[in-house]
N, C-alpha and C positions, 0 to 999 in steps of 0.2 A: 780658156778654162774658167768655169763658173765657180765663184766662191760661195754663192748662195743660189739655191734653186727653190722657188715657191711653186708648189704643185697643187692645184685645185683647192686652195685655201678657202675655208668657209667658217664663219663665226656667226653664231646665232645667240641672241639674248631673248629667250622665250620665243615669241612669235615674230620678233624682229631679226632680219638678217642683215648684219652690219658689213660683212664681207662675203661675197658670193662667187665661189668657184674661180678665185683669182690665181693666175699663174704668170710668173715671169722669172727670168734669170738675171743675175748680176755678175758681169765678167770681172775677174780679178784686176785690180789696179785701174778701175774705171770710176766715173762720177755719174751717178744716175739720180733722177728726181722722180718722186711719186707725187702726182698733183691730181686735183679735182676740185669741184665746187665745195662749198661748206656742207658738211654732213655727208660727204661722199664715202666715208669709211677709211680715210687715210691713216688717222691716228689709231684706229682699231686694228688695222693691218700692222702698223708699227708695233703695237703692244703685243700682238701675236708673235711677231718675229723675235721679240726680246723677252718673251715669257711672262709678261704681265697679264696677258689673257691666254687662256688655253683654247686652241682652235677646236671647233666642233668636228671638222673634217679636213682632210688634206695633209700635206707633208711640207716641212721646211727643212731643207737639206743644207747645212752649213759645213763647208769644208769636208763634204762626204758623210756627215753624220746627221741623222734625223733628230732635230732638237724640239720637235713639236710638243713634247711633254716635259721638257727640261725646265728647271726653276731659273729665275732671272740671274742669280749669282753664278750658277753653273754656266749659263750662256755667256756671261761676261768673262768668266775664266777661260772659256773656249776661244775667246778672241772677238767678241762683238760688243762694242761700246755704244753708248747712246747719250743724247741730251734730252731735255724735256721742253715742251712748249712754254710752260710756266717755270720760272726759275725755282730750283730746289737746293739752294745753298744753305749752309749752316751759318746764319747771319752773325752769330756771336763768336765765331771762330775766325782766325786769321785767313787771309787768302791762301797762304802756304798750307795751312792745316786742312783747308777745304780740298786742295788738290792732292795732298797726301792721302786723304781718305779714299781717293780713287784707286789706290794701290792695295786696298784691303784684300781683293780676291787673289793677289799675288804673294801675300805674306804667308809665312809658315808658323811663326812663333805664337804660342798660346798664352794663357794667363800666367803660368809659372815663368815663362821666358821674359814676360814684361816685368815681373817682380824681381827675378834674380839677375836679369841682364847678363847672360853668358856672352862670350865673344861673338857667337853666331847672331844673337839678337842685336848686338851693337852694330855689326856689319850690315845686317838687314835694315836697320833704322837709317843708317847712313845712305844706303841705296835708295830708300824711299824718299828721303830728303832730296837727294840729287836728282832723281827722276821728276819729282814735283817742280824743282827749280828749272829743270830743262824744259818742261812743258810750259811753265809760265813765261820763260824766255821766248819760246816758240810763238806764243800768242801775243807777246809784246807787253806784258805787265809784270815782269820780274821785279821792277823797282817798287811795286806795291805789295810785295809778298807779306809784309808784316802788318798791314792794315786789316782792320776787321772788315769782313765781307759787306756788312750792312752800310759801311761808310763810303763805298765805291759808287761811282756813277753807274747808271743802268748798263751802258755799253760795256763797261769794264766787268760788271757782274756776269754779263754774258760770256766774256772772255774766260772768266774763272771757271764757268761751267764747261766751256770747250776744253780748257786745260785739264780739268778733272777727268773728262771723258778720255782724253789722250793718255792720262796717267794709268788707265786700265790696260794700256799697251794693246790696243785692238788691231785686228787685221781688217775689220769692217767697222766703220763708224756710221751710225745713224743719227742724223741731225733733224730734230723736230722743230720746225719753224725757227731756224737760227737767226733770221733777219727781223723777227718780230720786235718792234720798238726801236729799231736802229734808224739813225739818220742816213742821208745819202752817202756821206763820206764813209761812215761805218759799214755800210752795205758793200761799197767798193773794196774796202779792206777785207771784208768777209769773203768776197769772191777770190781775192788773191790768197787768203789763208786756206780756203778749200783746195785750191790748186796746189799749194805748197804741201798740204797734208798728203795729197796723193803722190806728188813728185819727190818730196824730200823724205817722207816717212814710209812710203810704199803702202799706204793705207787706202783701201777702197772706200768710197763715200756714197751713202744713200741719204737723200734728204727729202723731207716734206717742206714745201714752201708755197706761200700764196703770192709772193712777189714775182710776177712773171718775167720782169726784166732781169732779175738775178737768175732765175731758173734758166732762161735762154742764154745767158752769158756763160754759165758754169757747166751746164749739163752736156754730157755726150750722148745720153739716151734718156727719154722721158717715158714713163708709164702713166697713163691717165685712167682714173676710175671715176665712176659715177654710180650712185646707189649701190656701192659695194662691188660693182662689176668692172672689169677692164674694158674700156671702150676704144683705146688706142695705145700704140707703143711704137717708138721709133726715134729718129733724130729730131732736133728742134724744128727744122723746116717741115718735116713730115707731120709733126704733131700740130703746129700752129695753123697749118692749112687743112687739117682734117675736119670735114663737115660735122662729124659727131662731137668733136671737141668744141667747136664753135657753138653748136647747139647747146651743149651742156653748160657752157659758161654764159651764153648770151640769150639763150631761149630760142624758140622757133616761132617765126611769124605766122600767125593764124591766116589760113586761106579764107578769103571772102566767099 
């Protein structure tokens, strides 16, 4: 059963085609990577899936619903969470407060509830607090919940962002360059975390990543794009031995 179906997705910026007729499926409870050389259109595709860009053509079917015209907060509420290539934390808020903000799409109380604090509001606030702590515990930094986000080491700031994405309670989690800036040990921990997200939380994972070692370790399927077009799709062995993939990454030797 596919949790996400991308059908002939195309994104144009004026005369530039960033994504061109891209199609692929993501099976529920799987780990899939979207890879390609720099400028291949990976992040543009990610931004279409999450509503930050509006596709020029094509369909994005998430859990049976076409979300191609939905706004980002609506897509999050439907069950698609994401992280960003560049950290987007609230640096002057605590770690716990950052993760609690991820629950925004799941809350019901409005301005008057926040002011008057009826029993329903208090109960909701307790739930938000507990979910945030559970997410921080899951990524391994619950002991740092009261620190300001700006005072954390870079690797831990990454963990805060992962926890915040999990706090949205996604069915599908999109990770944009999650290994960027991490050292070798942190990358190994990330591999284990991605596997645990799938196995323990039953969350499907789609990631963009330049670190091919990490991609080959964690992925069950890989989709490769170049110049916005899909050039290969398959298992790690099928992809790494595909001549078109090798050419896209290494170039083609000129014939004399």
